[in-house]
C-alpha positions as CSV (number, residue, x, y, z in Angstrom):
1,M,-25.9,56.6,-52.0
2,S,-23.9,58.3,-54.5
3,A,-20.0,59.3,-54.0
4,E,-21.0,62.9,-53.6
5,E,-23.2,62.1,-50.6
6,R,-20.2,60.6,-48.7
7,A,-20.9,60.3,-45.0
8,P,-20.2,62.9,-42.2
9,E,-16.9,63.0,-40.6
10,H,-16.9,60.7,-37.9
11,T,-16.4,63.8,-35.5
12,A,-19.4,65.1,-36.3
13,V,-21.2,61.5,-35.8
14,R,-19.6,61.5,-32.2
15,V,-20.7,64.9,-31.3
16,A,-24.3,63.9,-32.2
17,L,-24.2,60.4,-30.3
18,W,-22.7,62.2,-27.3
19,R,-25.7,64.7,-27.4
20,A,-27.9,61.9,-27.4
21,L,-26.0,60.2,-24.9
22,H,-26.2,63.1,-22.6
23,L,-30.1,62.6,-22.6
24,R,-30.2,58.9,-22.2
25,A,-27.3,58.3,-19.5
26,D,-27.4,61.5,-17.3
27,A,-30.0,63.0,-15.0
28,P,-32.1,65.8,-15.6
29,P,-32.0,68.7,-15.8
30,H,-30.5,68.3,-19.6
31,V,-28.4,71.2,-20.9
32,V,-29.7,70.4,-24.3
33,E,-32.2,67.9,-25.7
34,D,-31.1,66.7,-29.2
35,E,-32.0,63.1,-30.3
36,V,-32.4,64.5,-33.8
37,G,-28.6,64.2,-34.6
38,L,-28.9,60.6,-33.5
39,R,-31.5,59.7,-36.1
40,I,-29.9,61.5,-38.8
41,A,-26.5,59.5,-38.2
42,D,-28.4,56.3,-37.8
43,P,-25.7,54.6,-36.0
44,G,-27.5,51.3,-35.3
45,D,-28.6,49.9,-32.2
46,G,-25.2,49.1,-30.7
47,W,-24.0,52.6,-30.7
48,R,-23.7,52.9,-27.0
49,E,-21.3,49.8,-26.9
50,R,-18.7,51.8,-28.8
51,P,-15.6,52.6,-26.9
52,D,-16.1,56.5,-27.3
53,M,-19.6,56.0,-25.6
54,D,-18.1,55.2,-22.2
55,V,-20.7,56.8,-20.1
56,D,-17.9,57.4,-17.2
57,A,-14.9,58.0,-19.4
58,T,-16.7,60.7,-21.6
59,R,-18.9,62.5,-18.7
60,R,-16.9,65.8,-18.9
61,T,-16.5,65.5,-22.6
62,R,-19.9,65.2,-23.5
63,A,-20.8,67.9,-20.9
64,S,-18.5,70.2,-22.7
65,I,-20.4,69.1,-26.1
66,V,-23.8,70.0,-24.7
67,A,-22.6,73.0,-23.1
68,R,-21.1,74.8,-26.1
69,A,-24.2,73.7,-28.3
70,R,-26.5,75.6,-25.4
71,F,-24.4,78.7,-25.1
72,V,-24.1,79.3,-28.9
73,E,-28.2,78.6,-29.4
74,D,-28.7,81.1,-26.4
75,L,-26.6,83.6,-27.9
76,V,-28.2,83.1,-31.2
77,E,-31.9,83.4,-30.1
78,E,-30.9,86.7,-27.7
79,R,-29.1,88.6,-30.7
80,A,-32.2,87.5,-32.9
81,A,-34.3,89.1,-30.3
82,D,-32.4,92.1,-30.7
83,G,-33.0,91.9,-34.7
84,V,-29.9,90.3,-36.1
85,G,-31.6,88.1,-38.8
86,Q,-28.7,85.7,-39.9
87,Y,-27.0,83.0,-38.2
88,V,-23.9,81.1,-40.2
89,V,-23.1,77.8,-39.1
90,L,-19.4,77.0,-40.1
91,G,-18.6,73.2,-40.4
92,A,-22.3,72.7,-39.7
93,G,-22.0,68.7,-39.7
94,L,-24.7,67.1,-38.0
95,D,-26.1,70.5,-36.4
96,T,-29.9,70.4,-35.6
97,F,-30.8,73.8,-34.6
98,A,-32.9,74.1,-37.4
99,Q,-34.9,71.2,-36.5
100,R,-35.2,71.7,-32.8
101,R,-35.4,75.5,-32.6
102,A,-37.9,76.1,-35.7
103,E,-40.1,78.1,-33.7
104,A,-37.5,80.4,-32.5
105,A,-36.3,80.8,-36.1
106,T,-39.7,81.5,-37.5
107,R,-40.4,84.3,-34.8
108,Y,-37.4,86.3,-35.1
109,G,-37.3,85.9,-39.3
110,L,-33.8,84.6,-38.7
111,R,-32.1,83.2,-41.9
112,V,-29.7,80.3,-41.3
113,F,-27.1,79.2,-43.4
114,E,-25.4,75.7,-42.9
115,V,-21.7,76.0,-44.4
116,D,-19.9,72.6,-45.0
117,Q,-18.1,70.2,-47.2
118,P,-20.4,69.3,-50.2
119,G,-20.3,65.4,-49.6
120,P,-21.2,65.1,-46.2
121,Q,-23.7,68.1,-46.6
122,A,-25.6,65.9,-49.5
123,W,-25.6,63.0,-47.4
124,K,-27.2,65.0,-44.3
125,R,-29.8,66.4,-47.0
126,Q,-30.7,63.1,-48.0
127,R,-30.9,61.6,-44.3
128,L,-33.5,64.6,-43.6
129,A,-35.5,63.9,-46.6
130,E,-35.8,59.9,-45.5
131,L,-36.9,61.3,-41.8
132,G,-39.4,63.5,-43.5
133,L,-37.7,66.7,-42.0
134,D,-38.3,69.1,-44.8
135,L,-35.8,71.9,-45.1
136,P,-37.7,74.9,-44.1
137,E,-37.4,78.2,-46.5
138,W,-35.2,79.9,-44.2
139,L,-32.8,77.5,-44.1
140,Q,-30.0,77.6,-46.7
141,F,-27.2,74.8,-47.3
142,V,-24.2,76.1,-48.5
143,P,-21.6,73.3,-49.9
144,V,-18.2,74.7,-50.0
145,D,-14.4,73.7,-50.3
146,F,-12.9,75.6,-47.3
147,E,-9.5,75.5,-48.9
148,G,-11.4,77.7,-51.9
149,D,-13.7,80.9,-51.9
150,W,-16.3,79.7,-49.1
151,W,-16.9,83.1,-48.3
152,G,-18.2,84.0,-52.2
153,R,-20.1,80.9,-52.1
154,L,-21.8,82.0,-48.9
155,R,-22.7,85.5,-50.3
156,E,-24.0,83.9,-53.4
157,A,-26.4,81.7,-51.4
158,G,-28.0,85.0,-50.2
159,F,-25.6,85.9,-47.1
160,D,-25.7,89.7,-46.7
161,P,-22.2,91.1,-45.1
162,G,-23.9,94.5,-44.8
163,R,-26.5,93.2,-42.1
164,P,-25.5,92.0,-38.6
165,A,-25.2,88.2,-38.2
166,V,-24.3,85.8,-35.8
167,V,-21.2,83.5,-37.3
168,A,-20.7,80.1,-35.1
169,S,-17.7,77.7,-35.3
170,A,-17.8,74.9,-32.6
171,G,-15.5,72.2,-32.9
172,V,-13.5,73.3,-36.0
173,T,-10.7,75.6,-34.9
174,M,-8.4,72.6,-33.9
175,Y,-8.3,71.6,-37.5
176,L,-7.1,74.5,-39.0
177,S,-4.1,76.0,-39.4
178,E,-3.1,79.6,-37.6
179,E,-3.6,81.7,-41.0
180,A,-6.8,80.1,-41.9
181,I,-8.2,80.8,-38.8
182,A,-7.2,84.5,-38.6
183,A,-8.3,84.6,-42.3
184,T,-11.8,83.8,-41.0
185,F,-11.5,86.1,-38.0
186,R,-10.5,89.2,-40.4
187,L,-13.7,88.1,-42.7
188,V,-16.1,88.0,-39.9
189,G,-14.5,91.0,-38.0
190,G,-15.2,93.1,-40.9
191,L,-19.4,92.5,-41.0
192,A,-21.6,94.7,-40.3
193,P,-21.7,96.5,-36.7
194,G,-23.8,94.2,-34.1
195,S,-22.4,91.0,-35.8
196,V,-20.6,88.2,-33.3
197,L,-18.3,85.4,-33.9
198,V,-18.8,82.5,-31.4
199,T,-16.0,79.9,-31.5
200,T,-14.7,77.0,-29.7
201,F,-10.7,76.3,-29.0
202,L,-8.5,73.8,-27.7
203,R,-6.2,74.7,-24.6
204,P,-2.9,73.3,-25.0
205,V,-2.7,70.1,-23.0
206,E,-0.9,71.4,-20.0
207,D,-3.7,74.1,-19.4
208,V,-6.2,71.0,-19.1
209,E,-7.3,69.6,-15.6
210,P,-4.6,66.6,-14.9
211,D,-7.4,64.0,-15.0
212,Q,-8.4,65.2,-18.4
213,Q,-5.0,65.2,-20.1
214,A,-4.6,61.6,-20.8
215,Q,-8.0,61.7,-22.8
216,L,-7.1,64.6,-24.6
217,R,-3.9,62.9,-25.6
218,V,-5.9,60.0,-26.9
219,A,-8.1,62.1,-29.0
220,M,-5.1,63.9,-30.6
221,K,-3.7,60.5,-31.4
222,G,-7.2,59.4,-33.0
223,A,-7.6,62.6,-35.0
224,R,-4.2,62.3,-36.2
225,A,-4.7,58.7,-37.0
226,A,-7.7,59.5,-39.0
227,G,-5.9,62.1,-41.1
228,T,-7.5,65.2,-39.2
229,P,-5.0,66.1,-36.7
230,F,-5.5,68.9,-34.3
231,L,-3.4,71.8,-35.5
232,T,-3.8,74.4,-33.4
233,F,-4.3,75.1,-29.5
234,Y,-4.7,78.5,-27.7
235,K,-4.4,79.9,-24.3
236,P,-7.3,82.1,-23.9
237,E,-5.1,85.2,-24.0
238,Q,-3.7,84.2,-27.3
239,I,-6.9,83.9,-29.1
240,L,-8.5,87.0,-27.5
241,A,-5.3,88.8,-29.2
242,L,-5.9,87.2,-32.4
243,A,-9.7,88.2,-32.5
244,R,-8.7,91.9,-31.4
245,E,-6.0,91.8,-34.3
246,A,-8.6,90.8,-36.8
247,G,-10.7,94.1,-35.9
248,F,-13.2,92.8,-33.3
249,R,-14.6,95.7,-31.0
250,E,-15.3,93.7,-28.1
251,T,-13.6,90.0,-27.5
252,R,-14.6,87.8,-24.4
253,H,-13.4,84.5,-23.0
254,V,-16.3,82.2,-21.8
255,S,-14.3,79.8,-19.4
256,A,-15.4,76.2,-18.5
257,A,-16.1,77.8,-15.1
258,E,-18.6,80.1,-16.2
259,L,-20.4,77.2,-18.4
260,E,-20.5,74.9,-15.2
261,K,-21.9,77.9,-13.1
262,R,-24.6,78.6,-16.2
263,Y,-25.5,75.4,-17.0
264,F,-24.7,72.6,-14.2
265,A,-25.4,74.6,-10.8
266,D,-26.0,72.2,-8.0
267,R,-25.0,68.8,-9.9
268,T,-23.4,66.2,-7.9
269,D,-23.0,63.6,-10.4
270,G,-19.7,65.0,-11.9
271,V,-21.2,66.2,-15.2
272,R,-19.5,69.3,-15.9
273,P,-17.4,70.8,-18.8
274,S,-13.5,70.5,-18.9
275,R,-11.7,73.5,-19.8
276,G,-9.9,71.4,-22.4
277,E,-12.2,73.5,-24.9
278,E,-13.6,76.7,-24.2
279,L,-15.1,79.5,-26.2
280,L,-14.5,83.1,-27.8
281,V,-17.2,85.5,-28.4
282,A,-16.2,88.5,-30.4
283,G,-18.3,91.3,-31.5
284,T,-17.8,94.1,-34.2
């Protein structure tokens, strides 16, 4: 594999493994059934022995991961049924919507744009080929430098800003500056009426459940050591205000409590999302 096809960020791999761990360690019903990401990552037979795959310590974290994935995909399918024909995944990593939800994408005539850095995206493309998972004609990989004109590259790839779209950014904002986040919000806020931005955000440590604060601090330390420090934290009212300032007409905070009620009702095994990471939905 060439230098251009460098492996994905460790965070993308960890998310894929947590999604698989949800299937293997948590009792049904499962919020998301995804082992495709595990196959793409190909971490080796001992992946469950990794410290960051500890079943007990990561229970609420992986619940948050699968809850955000399910919420985004449910929203995409709901909007596609209403005629929204474009879905943009910013910082796609090892996202597997195109492999798992191909029937829905085809049924609604959805065009999917996976936007990510060139090296990891080339690596993912090669892994998909090795697994015999061909890219459908409605899926477009868009390699970009997020510090450059990534919006222009997206348009060159066939994205039409004059038509409604769902733009999703999961697990990304914490690595971006406030200026970069505001710029992205303004771009999406200027899309055609009926477009939706759905993004996750990290709450400040003091806003997280007391039993989850130590784990968040460990994650912050690890991210800093890896050269990808967490830069931004928002209280819900702050990110809602940012979205309104960017021109969105409708804004909604989706809390961990709402996700728990929606996807984890009646569970008694402690598998429920933490409020450390929650969601914003904003419409044009």
